[in-house]
C-alpha positions as CSV (number, residue, x, y, z in Angstrom):
1,M,-27.5,-18.9,-91.7
2,S,-27.6,-17.4,-88.2
3,N,-26.8,-18.2,-84.6
4,Y,-29.7,-17.7,-82.2
5,Q,-29.1,-17.4,-78.5
6,A,-32.2,-17.7,-76.2
7,L,-32.1,-15.2,-73.3
8,L,-35.6,-15.1,-71.9
9,A,-38.4,-17.7,-71.7
10,I,-41.9,-16.4,-72.3
11,P,-44.9,-17.7,-70.3
12,D,-48.1,-18.7,-72.1
13,S,-50.0,-15.7,-70.6
14,V,-48.5,-12.3,-69.9
15,G,-49.8,-9.8,-67.3
16,D,-49.0,-6.2,-66.9
17,E,-46.0,-6.9,-64.6
18,E,-44.6,-9.6,-66.9
19,L,-45.1,-7.3,-69.9
20,A,-43.1,-4.5,-68.3
21,H,-40.3,-6.9,-67.4
22,I,-40.1,-8.2,-71.0
23,E,-40.0,-4.7,-72.4
24,D,-37.2,-3.8,-69.9
25,V,-35.2,-6.8,-71.0
26,I,-35.7,-6.0,-74.7
27,N,-34.4,-2.5,-74.2
28,Q,-31.5,-3.3,-71.8
29,V,-30.1,-6.4,-73.5
30,G,-30.9,-5.5,-77.1
31,I,-33.1,-8.4,-77.9
32,T,-33.9,-8.6,-81.6
33,H,-35.4,-12.1,-82.3
34,L,-37.7,-14.7,-81.0
35,E,-38.2,-18.5,-81.3
36,D,-41.8,-19.6,-81.9
37,S,-43.4,-22.8,-80.7
38,D,-42.5,-24.5,-84.0
39,G,-38.8,-23.7,-83.6
40,A,-38.7,-20.9,-86.2
41,I,-36.5,-17.9,-85.6
42,R,-38.2,-14.5,-86.4
43,R,-37.2,-10.9,-86.1
44,I,-39.3,-8.7,-83.8
45,A,-40.3,-5.1,-84.5
46,G,-42.4,-2.3,-83.0
47,H,-44.1,-2.2,-79.6
48,L,-45.5,-5.1,-77.6
49,N,-49.1,-5.2,-76.6
50,K,-50.8,-7.3,-73.9
51,K,-51.4,-10.3,-76.2
52,S,-48.7,-10.4,-78.8
53,I,-45.3,-9.5,-80.2
54,P,-45.0,-7.7,-83.6
55,L,-42.7,-9.3,-86.2
56,A,-40.6,-7.5,-88.8
57,N,-42.0,-9.7,-91.7
58,E,-39.5,-8.3,-94.1
59,D,-40.5,-10.5,-97.1
60,G,-44.2,-9.9,-96.7
61,T,-45.0,-13.6,-95.9
62,G,-45.8,-15.2,-92.6
63,P,-47.6,-13.7,-89.6
64,K,-47.3,-10.0,-88.6
65,R,-47.7,-10.7,-84.9
66,L,-47.4,-13.7,-82.6
67,S,-49.4,-14.3,-79.4
68,F,-47.3,-14.8,-76.3
69,G,-48.6,-18.4,-76.2
70,K,-46.8,-19.1,-79.5
71,V,-43.5,-17.7,-78.4
72,K,-40.9,-19.9,-76.6
73,T,-38.0,-17.5,-76.0
74,L,-36.7,-14.1,-76.8
75,G,-33.0,-13.7,-77.7
76,T,-30.3,-12.3,-79.9
77,I,-28.9,-13.4,-83.2
78,E,-25.6,-13.0,-85.0
79,E,-24.4,-14.0,-88.5
80,D,-23.3,-17.6,-88.6
81,K,-19.6,-17.3,-89.4
82,P,-17.3,-20.3,-88.7
83,E,-15.6,-19.2,-85.5
84,T,-12.0,-20.2,-84.8
85,A,-11.5,-21.6,-81.4
86,G,-9.2,-18.9,-80.0
87,H,-8.1,-19.4,-76.4
88,A,-4.6,-18.2,-77.2
89,G,-5.9,-14.9,-78.4
90,R,-7.6,-13.9,-75.1
91,A,-6.9,-10.5,-73.8
92,H,-5.8,-10.2,-70.2
93,A,-6.6,-7.4,-67.7
94,V,-4.0,-6.0,-65.3
95,L,-6.2,-7.4,-62.5
96,S,-7.2,-10.6,-64.3
97,A,-9.5,-13.2,-62.7
98,S,-6.9,-15.9,-63.3
99,S,-4.4,-14.0,-61.1
100,A,-6.9,-12.8,-58.5
101,H,-5.7,-15.2,-55.9
102,R,-2.3,-13.5,-56.1
103,W,-3.4,-9.8,-56.2
104,L,-6.0,-10.3,-53.5
105,N,-3.3,-11.5,-51.1
106,C,-0.4,-9.4,-52.4
107,T,-1.7,-6.1,-53.8
108,P,1.6,-4.7,-55.1
109,A,2.2,-7.8,-57.3
110,P,0.3,-6.7,-60.5
111,R,2.2,-3.5,-61.0
112,L,5.6,-5.1,-60.2
113,E,4.9,-7.9,-62.7
114,E,4.3,-5.3,-65.5
115,Q,8.0,-4.7,-65.8
116,Y,8.6,-8.3,-67.0
117,P,7.6,-9.7,-70.3
118,D,5.1,-12.5,-70.5
119,S,6.8,-15.9,-70.9
120,S,5.5,-19.0,-72.6
121,S,6.0,-22.6,-71.8
122,D,5.2,-26.0,-73.2
123,A,2.6,-26.5,-70.4
124,A,0.9,-23.2,-71.4
125,A,0.9,-24.1,-75.1
126,E,-0.6,-27.6,-74.3
127,G,-3.3,-26.0,-72.1
128,T,-4.2,-23.5,-74.8
129,A,-4.5,-26.4,-77.3
130,A,-6.8,-28.3,-74.9
131,H,-9.0,-25.3,-74.4
132,E,-9.4,-24.7,-78.1
133,L,-10.2,-28.3,-78.8
134,A,-12.8,-28.3,-76.0
135,E,-14.3,-25.1,-77.3
136,H,-14.4,-26.6,-80.8
137,K,-16.2,-29.7,-79.6
138,L,-18.8,-27.8,-77.6
139,R,-19.6,-25.5,-80.5
140,N,-20.0,-28.4,-82.8
141,L,-22.3,-30.1,-80.3
142,Q,-24.4,-27.0,-80.1
143,G,-24.7,-26.9,-83.9
144,L,-22.5,-23.8,-84.1
145,P,-19.9,-23.4,-86.8
146,S,-16.3,-23.7,-85.7
147,T,-12.9,-24.2,-87.1
148,L,-9.9,-25.6,-85.3
149,T,-6.3,-24.7,-86.1
150,S,-4.3,-27.9,-86.3
151,T,-1.7,-28.2,-83.6
152,D,1.0,-30.7,-82.7
153,W,-0.2,-30.7,-79.1
154,I,-3.5,-32.5,-79.8
155,S,-3.1,-36.2,-78.9
156,E,-5.3,-39.2,-78.2
157,E,-5.0,-38.4,-74.5
158,M,-6.1,-34.8,-75.0
159,D,-8.9,-36.0,-77.2
160,D,-10.2,-38.3,-74.4
161,Y,-9.8,-35.7,-71.7
162,T,-11.7,-33.0,-73.7
163,D,-14.4,-35.5,-74.4
164,D,-14.8,-36.0,-70.7
165,Y,-15.0,-32.2,-70.2
166,V,-17.7,-31.9,-72.9
167,D,-19.7,-34.7,-71.3
168,N,-19.4,-32.8,-67.9
169,V,-20.7,-29.6,-69.5
170,V,-23.6,-31.4,-71.1
171,A,-24.5,-33.1,-67.8
172,E,-24.5,-29.7,-66.1
173,L,-26.7,-28.2,-68.8
174,D,-29.1,-31.1,-68.5
175,R,-29.1,-30.6,-64.8
176,A,-29.9,-26.9,-65.1
177,Q,-32.7,-27.4,-67.7
178,K,-34.6,-29.8,-65.4
179,S,-35.3,-26.9,-63.1
180,S,-35.1,-24.1,-65.7
181,P,-36.1,-25.3,-69.2
182,A,-34.9,-22.0,-70.8
183,A,-31.4,-22.4,-69.4
184,F,-28.7,-22.0,-72.1
185,L,-25.0,-22.6,-72.6
186,A,-22.6,-19.8,-73.5
187,I,-19.2,-20.9,-74.7
188,E,-16.0,-18.8,-74.2
189,Q,-18.2,-15.9,-72.8
190,R,-16.5,-12.6,-72.2
191,L,-17.4,-11.5,-68.7
192,D,-17.0,-7.9,-67.4
193,F,-16.7,-7.3,-63.7
194,S,-15.2,-3.8,-64.0
195,H,-17.9,-2.5,-61.6
196,I,-15.9,-4.3,-58.9
197,V,-12.3,-4.5,-60.2
198,P,-10.9,-1.6,-62.3
199,D,-11.0,-2.7,-66.0
200,G,-11.7,-6.2,-64.8
201,F,-12.8,-8.8,-67.4
202,G,-12.2,-12.4,-68.2
203,T,-13.5,-15.2,-70.4
204,G,-15.5,-18.1,-69.0
205,D,-14.9,-21.5,-70.6
206,A,-18.6,-22.5,-70.2
207,L,-21.5,-20.6,-68.6
208,I,-24.9,-22.1,-68.0
209,V,-27.6,-19.4,-67.3
210,G,-31.1,-20.1,-66.1
211,D,-33.5,-19.3,-63.3
212,G,-32.5,-20.3,-59.8
213,T,-28.9,-21.5,-60.3
214,M,-26.3,-20.2,-62.7
215,T,-23.3,-22.5,-63.4
216,V,-19.8,-21.4,-64.2
217,I,-17.4,-24.2,-65.5
218,D,-13.7,-23.9,-65.9
219,L,-11.4,-26.4,-67.6
220,K,-8.0,-26.8,-66.0
221,Y,-5.7,-28.9,-68.1
222,G,-2.7,-28.7,-65.9
223,K,-1.6,-31.6,-63.8
224,G,0.9,-30.0,-61.5
225,V,-1.4,-28.6,-58.8
226,E,-4.9,-29.7,-57.9
227,V,-7.3,-26.7,-58.1
228,S,-10.3,-26.3,-55.9
229,A,-13.5,-24.5,-56.7
230,V,-14.2,-23.8,-53.0
231,G,-13.8,-20.1,-52.4
232,N,-12.0,-19.8,-55.7
233,P,-11.7,-16.0,-56.5
234,Q,-11.3,-16.6,-60.3
235,M,-14.6,-18.4,-60.4
236,R,-16.3,-15.9,-58.2
237,L,-15.2,-13.0,-60.3
238,Y,-16.5,-14.8,-63.5
239,A,-19.8,-15.3,-61.7
240,L,-20.1,-11.7,-60.7
241,G,-19.4,-10.7,-64.4
242,A,-22.1,-13.1,-65.5
243,L,-24.6,-11.8,-62.9
244,T,-24.1,-8.3,-64.3
245,Q,-24.9,-9.5,-67.8
246,F,-27.7,-11.9,-67.2
247,G,-29.0,-11.2,-63.7
248,M,-31.6,-8.7,-65.1
249,I,-33.1,-11.5,-67.3
250,Y,-33.1,-14.5,-65.0
251,N,-34.0,-14.8,-61.4
252,I,-30.6,-16.1,-60.2
253,D,-30.2,-16.8,-56.4
254,T,-27.3,-19.3,-56.4
255,V,-24.1,-19.7,-58.3
256,R,-22.6,-23.1,-58.9
257,M,-18.9,-23.2,-59.7
258,V,-17.3,-26.2,-61.3
259,I,-13.5,-26.8,-61.8
260,F,-12.9,-29.7,-64.2
261,Q,-9.3,-31.0,-64.1
262,P,-9.3,-34.3,-65.9
263,R,-5.6,-35.1,-65.7
264,L,-5.9,-35.2,-62.0
265,N,-9.3,-36.8,-61.9
266,N,-10.5,-33.7,-60.1
267,I,-14.0,-32.3,-60.3
268,S,-14.4,-29.7,-57.7
269,V,-17.8,-28.0,-57.0
270,D,-18.7,-25.0,-54.8
271,E,-22.1,-23.2,-54.5
272,V,-22.6,-19.8,-53.0
273,S,-25.7,-17.6,-52.7
274,V,-25.8,-14.4,-54.8
275,A,-26.1,-12.4,-51.6
276,E,-22.9,-13.9,-50.2
277,L,-21.1,-13.4,-53.5
278,V,-22.0,-9.7,-53.7
279,Q,-21.1,-9.2,-50.0
280,W,-17.6,-10.7,-50.7
281,A,-17.2,-8.4,-53.7
282,D,-18.0,-5.3,-51.7
283,I,-16.1,-6.1,-48.5
284,V,-13.1,-8.1,-49.8
285,V,-12.5,-7.5,-53.5
286,K,-13.2,-3.8,-54.1
287,P,-10.8,-2.3,-51.6
288,R,-8.0,-4.8,-52.4
289,A,-8.5,-4.3,-56.1
290,Q,-8.2,-0.5,-55.7
291,A,-5.0,-1.0,-53.8
292,A,-3.7,-3.4,-56.4
293,I,-4.4,-1.1,-59.4
294,N,-2.6,1.7,-57.6
295,G,0.4,-0.6,-56.7
296,E,-0.2,0.0,-53.0
297,G,0.1,-2.3,-50.0
298,E,2.8,-4.6,-48.6
299,L,4.4,-7.6,-50.4
300,T,3.0,-10.7,-48.9
301,A,4.6,-14.1,-49.6
302,G,2.6,-17.3,-49.9
303,E,1.6,-20.1,-52.1
304,W,0.0,-17.6,-54.5
305,C,3.6,-16.6,-55.5
306,R,3.9,-19.7,-57.6
307,F,3.5,-18.0,-61.0
308,C,4.4,-14.4,-60.1
309,R,6.8,-12.9,-62.6
310,H,8.3,-10.8,-59.8
311,A,9.2,-13.8,-57.6
312,P,12.9,-14.0,-58.6
313,Q,13.4,-10.5,-57.2
314,C,10.8,-10.5,-54.4
315,T,12.2,-9.4,-51.0
316,A,9.2,-10.9,-49.2
317,L,9.9,-14.3,-50.7
318,A,13.6,-14.0,-49.8
319,A,12.7,-13.1,-46.2
320,K,10.3,-16.1,-46.1
321,Y,12.8,-18.6,-47.3
322,F,15.8,-17.3,-45.5
323,A,14.1,-16.6,-42.2
324,P,16.1,-17.8,-39.2
325,I,15.7,-21.4,-38.2
326,P,13.4,-21.6,-35.1
327,K,15.4,-21.4,-31.9
328,E,15.4,-24.1,-29.3
329,A,13.0,-23.7,-26.4
330,D,14.4,-21.9,-23.3
331,E,13.8,-25.0,-21.1
332,V,16.7,-27.4,-21.5
333,T,16.1,-31.0,-20.4
334,P,18.8,-33.6,-19.9
335,A,17.6,-35.4,-23.0
336,A,17.8,-32.3,-25.2
337,P,20.3,-32.3,-28.1
338,A,23.5,-30.3,-27.8
339,P,23.2,-26.7,-28.9
340,E,25.2,-27.5,-32.1
341,T,22.6,-30.1,-33.1
342,L,19.4,-29.2,-35.0
343,T,16.3,-30.2,-33.1
344,D,13.5,-32.2,-34.7
345,D,11.4,-29.1,-35.0
346,Q,14.2,-27.3,-36.9
347,I,14.7,-30.2,-39.2
348,A,11.0,-30.5,-39.8
349,Q,10.8,-26.8,-40.8
350,I,13.7,-27.1,-43.2
351,V,12.2,-30.2,-44.9
352,T,8.8,-28.5,-45.1
353,W,10.2,-25.6,-47.0
354,S,12.9,-27.4,-49.0
355,G,10.7,-28.1,-52.0
356,E,9.5,-24.6,-52.4
357,L,12.9,-23.2,-51.7
358,K,14.6,-25.3,-54.4
359,K,12.0,-24.1,-56.9
360,W,12.5,-20.5,-56.0
361,L,16.3,-20.8,-56.1
362,S,16.1,-22.2,-59.6
363,T,13.8,-19.3,-60.6
364,V,16.3,-16.8,-59.2
365,E,19.2,-18.6,-61.0
366,K,17.4,-18.5,-64.3
367,F,16.5,-14.9,-63.9
368,A,20.1,-13.9,-63.1
369,L,21.5,-16.0,-66.0
370,D,19.1,-14.3,-68.5
371,K,20.2,-10.9,-67.2
372,A,23.9,-11.8,-67.4
373,N,23.4,-13.0,-70.9
374,S,22.1,-9.6,-71.7
375,G,25.2,-7.9,-70.3
376,H,24.2,-7.3,-66.7
377,A,27.0,-7.8,-64.2
378,Y,26.4,-9.1,-60.6
379,P,29.0,-8.5,-57.9
380,G,31.1,-11.6,-57.2
381,L,29.7,-13.5,-60.3
382,K,30.9,-14.0,-63.8
383,L,29.6,-15.6,-66.9
384,V,31.6,-18.6,-68.1
385,E,31.2,-21.4,-70.7
386,G,29.4,-24.4,-69.1
387,R,30.2,-28.1,-69.5
388,S,29.3,-29.6,-72.9
389,V,29.1,-33.1,-74.3
390,R,30.2,-34.4,-77.7
391,K,27.5,-34.7,-80.4
392,Y,27.3,-36.2,-83.9
393,T,27.2,-33.7,-86.6
394,D,25.2,-36.0,-89.0
395,E,23.5,-39.0,-87.4
396,A,22.6,-40.6,-90.8
397,A,26.2,-40.4,-91.9
398,V,27.4,-41.9,-88.6
399,A,25.0,-44.8,-88.9
400,A,26.1,-45.5,-92.5
401,A,29.8,-45.4,-91.6
402,V,29.3,-47.8,-88.7
403,E,27.2,-50.2,-90.8
404,Q,29.9,-50.2,-93.5
405,S,32.4,-51.3,-90.8
406,G,30.3,-54.3,-90.1
407,H,28.6,-53.2,-86.8
408,D,25.0,-52.4,-85.9
409,P,24.9,-48.7,-84.8
410,Y,21.4,-49.0,-83.3
411,E,20.2,-50.4,-79.9
412,K,16.7,-51.8,-79.5
413,K,14.8,-50.8,-76.4
414,L,11.3,-51.7,-75.3
415,L,9.0,-48.7,-75.3
416,G,8.1,-47.3,-71.9
417,V,4.5,-47.6,-70.5
418,T,3.5,-44.1,-71.6
419,A,5.0,-44.4,-75.1
420,M,3.4,-47.8,-75.5
421,T,0.0,-46.5,-74.4
422,R,0.4,-43.8,-77.0
423,L,1.3,-46.3,-79.7
424,L,-1.5,-48.8,-79.0
425,G,-4.2,-46.5,-77.6
426,K,-5.6,-46.9,-74.1
427,K,-8.2,-49.6,-74.8
428,Q,-5.8,-51.8,-76.8
429,F,-3.1,-51.3,-74.3
430,Q,-5.3,-52.5,-71.5
431,D,-6.7,-55.4,-73.5
432,T,-3.2,-56.5,-74.6
433,L,-0.9,-55.7,-71.8
434,G,-3.1,-55.1,-68.8
435,D,-2.0,-58.3,-67.1
436,L,1.6,-57.6,-67.8
437,V,1.8,-54.1,-66.1
438,H,2.1,-53.5,-62.4
439,K,2.7,-50.3,-60.4
440,P,5.4,-50.9,-57.6
441,A,5.2,-49.1,-54.4
442,G,6.8,-45.6,-54.6
443,K,10.0,-44.8,-52.7
444,P,9.3,-43.4,-49.2
445,T,9.5,-39.6,-49.1
446,L,9.2,-37.1,-46.3
447,V,6.4,-34.5,-46.9
448,P,4.4,-32.0,-44.8
449,E,1.4,-33.3,-42.9
450,S,-0.9,-31.3,-45.3
451,D,0.0,-33.7,-48.1
452,K,-3.1,-35.8,-49.0
453,R,-1.2,-39.1,-49.3
454,P,-1.7,-41.5,-46.3
455,A,1.2,-41.9,-43.9
456,L,3.2,-45.1,-44.2
457,A,3.4,-47.6,-41.3
458,V,7.1,-47.8,-40.7
459,A,8.6,-51.2,-39.7
460,T,10.3,-50.9,-36.3
461,P,11.3,-53.6,-33.8
462,E,8.3,-52.7,-31.7
463,T,5.8,-53.2,-34.6
464,V,7.6,-56.2,-36.2
465,F,8.3,-58.3,-33.1
466,Q,5.4,-58.9,-30.8
467,P,6.1,-60.2,-27.3
468,L,5.2,-63.9,-26.7
469,E,2.1,-64.6,-24.7
470,G,2.9,-64.7,-21.0
471,A,6.4,-63.2,-21.5
472,T,7.7,-60.5,-19.2
473,N,10.4,-57.9,-19.4
474,D,12.4,-59.6,-16.6
């Protein structure tokens, strides 16, 4: 059994120019096999001529050559071994594509982060499980062998969301094959962009390669922050790596980048010309990547600091969050607040940054606590025993003792909406309880104007009480 990957479609008739191109592709990519018009996979051997392709014909049966008109595609082949979906085992470069948004904006960050160990979280483990499940489903759909390591993270919800992702990938593949019939899907494709970023490489979740437009698809399973494909440096670096690998085989002029984030109902798409992409790589990425790999440049704080491991000790972040409150304007009007009173502008700035500041303070506190637990001493601080609560040593024994005394040790409580959905399944939940569930209006909250939610119309005397017709202010 073997796994054939088509890389180059063959026209019915081949001229001198096409023949030279085919020979270049065979030599550069290492093409070893072809697919004939009947769907059979055959090994190629020897030199091409103007009319046909020689075949290895190892068992002495079958044709020794095939005319170009009987050849559909040229490609490569590998032994068909059940492949374990392995998102968790991915290697990561110092300047990884996934962290590009950070090191492109703050070049010292990667070298500073190296001093801290990688940390894991439930969200990361859940995301890894979703990617492995999605990869497993795509490989099965393509008729490729795959095994899936069982995990406690896989749920009905994850199963539904990864089905949606697979449907999206298939739709993108169908879309590509309408204009380029030889377009193919590569799953978990290693992409090397080290010609732009020192030692740069990554792994694309799904890559669709064909003439005209190449499509890069990335599954984002997180639900904390909506991710956009527009100008996304991770997607662009993946595209540059794919162009290096497949650009010599296919005539690619446009790159389509798709972020699929099912838990936020977010499908973000961006398209960029290859010329614009290469220009961005030369002008923006190369110089910043060189500075980043050398640990050079100035610390720059911004929203890209969210997952930076150096954030708890970053002086740029501290300066950003503890910058002086904006001073009041020089012009003082009779209606202006007293100097000891915060202005509206000052309060607005405090509220705008309060959410990020709270998160950062929690990160610093956790970092300091971990260091203190390892024996590090901070001036003016000490490690003490925190508040604790009483716990049963043996819940089963407690229940038995209470029941023996004639009391019921258990309380009954209706499952919440999320737990009930998990119990019944989405369809049965909707069919059975759809009319019994409502979503009340959320509690008003103050957020920056950049928030996508619409502003509330606040009830005031002016908006609630309308003046009577003909009434005056006399």
